N, C-alpha and C positions, 0 to 999 in steps of 0.2 A: 679553739676557732678558725673553722678554714674558710669563714667569710670576709675580702677582701675589697680593700678601696676600688671602685671602680668599678661593680660586679655588679652585673643586673635581676636581680632575684621578685621573687612576685611575696604573699603577704598572706599568710594559712592562716590566722585566728586575728579577730577582735575587729575592730573595728571597719577597719579600714578593706579586710578577705576577699578575694579577689582583684590588689591594684596594683600594678608591677610601676618600680622604678631604679635609676637608678644609686648605690651605696653610694653615701660622701665620706662619709668617717664611721671605721668599724675605733670599736674599742676590747681591745679583747680580754682585756685584765678584767672588766665591770659586765663580760659576754650581754653588749646593745652593741647596735649599731643605726647610723640616719642619716633616711633611705629621705632621697632631695621626693617635697612632697605629699609626704606619707604621713603620721603621725603630728595634725598641724594643731594647735588649741594659740586661743583666742590670748592677748594678755592685754594686762590693762595699767598702762608703765605711768608715775608718776610725772609732775610739771619734773625738769628740773633746771632753770631760772626762773626768775622772778619774771612771770610778762608772758609764758610760755605756755599752753596748752597741752594737757594729759593726756594722751595718746589709746589706742589698741593697736597692736601689733599683732602679727598671725609667728608662732613661732612651733622648728621642726624641732623633739622631743625622740627621744631614740629608744625604738625597740629593740626587744629581745633578740638577740638572732636564733635560737631555734622557734619563733612563730614567723622563720618568714625561707625561699628556701629556694636555694641560685639556679636561676634559666640556661638548658644543654637548646643549644640554637634549633638542636636536632633533635626531639623525646619533646621540651619542658621544663622545670619544676620535678626539682632530684633530688639525691644528696650528693656528695662528693665523700668519692674515692683516697684518697693519693699513693700511689706509684712508684716507688723506688728505685732510676737506672742508675746504674753506678750510684755517683755519689748526691748527683741529680731527685732531689723528690717534685713531681707534678701530678695536679688538682686531677680528675680524671669525674669520666658521669660511672654513678649505678649501675643508669638500666643500658645504658649504649658502652658505654668503655669509650666514650672518645676522649677529649682532650680538652681543658674548660678552657 
């Protein structure tokens, strides 16, 4: 998975299609990403102590990394290619070739 924490991405499919946000957490082993303010669901929480009320909280759930595209500053949503410079590996835009 080539998407990292802090990348700006656009959602390509699903209920939040077209929305943009910053990656808050990447889970490469599972192939998921969590994006700030996107894929938000309501969760009903039971009261923890006696006398306390239950509440409805907003929970941000992970999205499959295949459903998002990284945003290139020059050309918009794009796929990522890897470029080797000696021992250094860098990510570049597939459309324009600029470094991400």
